[in-house]
N, C-alpha and C positions, 0 to 999 in steps of 0.2 A: 313293576319295580321288582316286587315282591317274583313276580314271573319268569324273571330275567333270574333272579341267586336263584331259582328252583333248578333253572336249567342249565346253572353254573355247574353249579353241586352233580346233578345229574353225570354231566360231559366228566367230570374230575374221576367219580367212580368208575364210569364206564371204561375212560382211561388207564385206568390204574388194574383196571380182569385184565387187560389188553397184553400180548406180549410185550417185552421189552428189550431193545436191542441189546448185541453183546459184550458192548464197549460202558455202554447201562448198567448194565449187570454189575461190571467189576468194580464200577466207582462206585453203584449201590452197593455193593457188600465190602467197599473200602471205609463209606461215609457210615455201614452200622458196626465193621470195628473200630470207628473213630468214638462213635458215640458210646462203644463200650465200654473202652480206655478212661471214655472222658468219665463215664459212671464210676470203673475202679479209682480213680487218683481223686472224685469227690470223697467216698467214703474210707478214704489212707487214715489212716490213724492222729489223731491232731498231734503230737508230737511234729509231723511233717510244718515244714514253713505255711504258711498262709498263700502264699502264691501259687501252691502245685492245686491248692484244694478250688483255686477261680482259672487257674488253667484244664481244669477237668472240668469245669461249669464251661467254659468257653468250648471246649472239644465237643462236649456232651451237644451243643444245641449245634455245632455248623458240622456236625453228622449226622443229624437229624434232616437237618434243611438236605441235606445233600440224597439222604438219602430217601425221602419226599420229592424232589422232584426226579431223579433220576428216576424213581417207582413211576414217575405218568408220562416219561417219555417213550413217546413209541414211535413206528414206523408207518410212514404214509403210503 
C-alpha cells in the first residue's frame, strides 16, 4: 500500500514538471485569477454583507482546484 502511494506521489510531481498544453495554461491562469479575486473578497472590510465573504471563500477554493488540475494535465 505504501509503495503505491509513493508511486502516485512521484507521478504527480513528475507530471507537474512537464509542459502544460496551451488550453490548460490559459484555464490555469484563469483559476489563479479567480483564487486571487476570492482572497480579495474574503479580506474585504466588515461593512460588506457576509454573503460576499462566503463567495470569496468559494471562489478561492474553485480557483485553486482548477489551477491544480490544469497544472498536472500533460500531452501524451
